[in-house]
C-alpha positions in Angstrom: 12.7 -5.0 24.8 14.9 -7.9 25.6 18.5 -7.0 26.2 18.3 -4.1 23.5 17.9 -6.7 20.7 14.2 -7.7 20.3 11.3 -5.4 20.1 7.7 -6.7 19.8 5.1 -4.2 18.5 1.3 -4.9 18.3 -1.0 -2.7 15.9 -4.2 -2.8 14.3 -3.5 -2.0 10.8 -5.6 -2.5 7.6 -4.1 -5.2 5.5 -4.0 -3.0 2.4 -1.6 -0.7 4.2 0.6 -3.7 4.9 0.7 -4.8 1.3 1.7 -1.5 -0.2 5.5 -1.5 0.4 5.3 -1.8 4.2 7.2 -5.2 4.3 9.9 -4.1 1.7 10.3 -0.8 3.7 10.7 -2.8 7.0 13.2 -5.1 5.6 15.2 -2.3 4.0 15.3 -0.3 7.4 16.3 -3.3 9.2 18.9 -4.5 6.8 16.9 -7.7 6.4 16.8 -8.6 10.1 13.2 -7.7 10.9 10.4 -10.2 10.5 6.6 -9.8 10.3 3.9 -12.0 11.7 0.3 -11.1 11.4 -3.1 -12.5 12.3 -6.3 -11.4 10.8 -8.5 -9.9 13.6 -11.8 -9.0 11.9 -13.4 -7.8 8.8 -14.6 -4.1 8.8 -16.8 -2.2 6.4 -14.7 0.5 4.8 -15.3 3.2 2.0 -13.2 1.8 -0.7 -13.4 3.1 -4.3 -12.1 1.6 -7.5 -9.7 3.8 -9.3 -9.3 2.8 -13.0 -6.7 4.6 -15.3 -7.6 4.9 -19.0 -5.1 4.8 -22.0 -6.4 6.3 -25.0 -9.8 6.3 -23.7 -9.6 2.6 -22.8 -9.5 1.2 -19.2 -6.3 -0.7 -18.4 -6.9 -3.6 -16.1 -3.4 -3.5 -14.6 -3.8 0.1 -13.8 -6.9 -0.6 -11.5 -6.7 -0.1 -7.8 -9.0 -0.4 -4.8 -8.2 2.7 -2.7 -9.9 3.9 0.7 -11.9 7.0 0.0 -9.9 9.3 2.2 -6.8 8.7 0.1 -8.6 8.6 -3.3 -7.5 12.0 -4.7 -4.0 12.0 -3.4 -3.4 8.4 -4.8 -4.9 9.1 -8.1 -2.8 12.5 -8.6 0.3 10.7 -7.4 -0.1 7.9 -9.6 -1.0 9.9 -12.7 2.2 12.0 -12.1 4.2 8.8 -12.0 2.7 7.5 -15.3 3.2 10.8 -16.9 7.0 10.6 -16.1 7.3 7.0 -17.2 5.1 6.7 -20.4 6.3 8.2 -23.6 4.2 11.1 -24.9 
């Protein structure tokens, strides 16, 4: 910390975690004052699965996501709930 004004944090974080709302949340919490700088450190093998939502039996490309296997069920159920609220019957 520098005079209580600057904080520098260093993390190893999967890029997919940063892409999903991390930047927006950071800007919102800091009222626009925070910034983000990142470097790609390495590639790692991960258990990634493709989630494809179907509408009337047809796959929808815009509703296809790559999700880590550990979050697969939680993500799918949560997204299905959101779609149920948004889409008309």
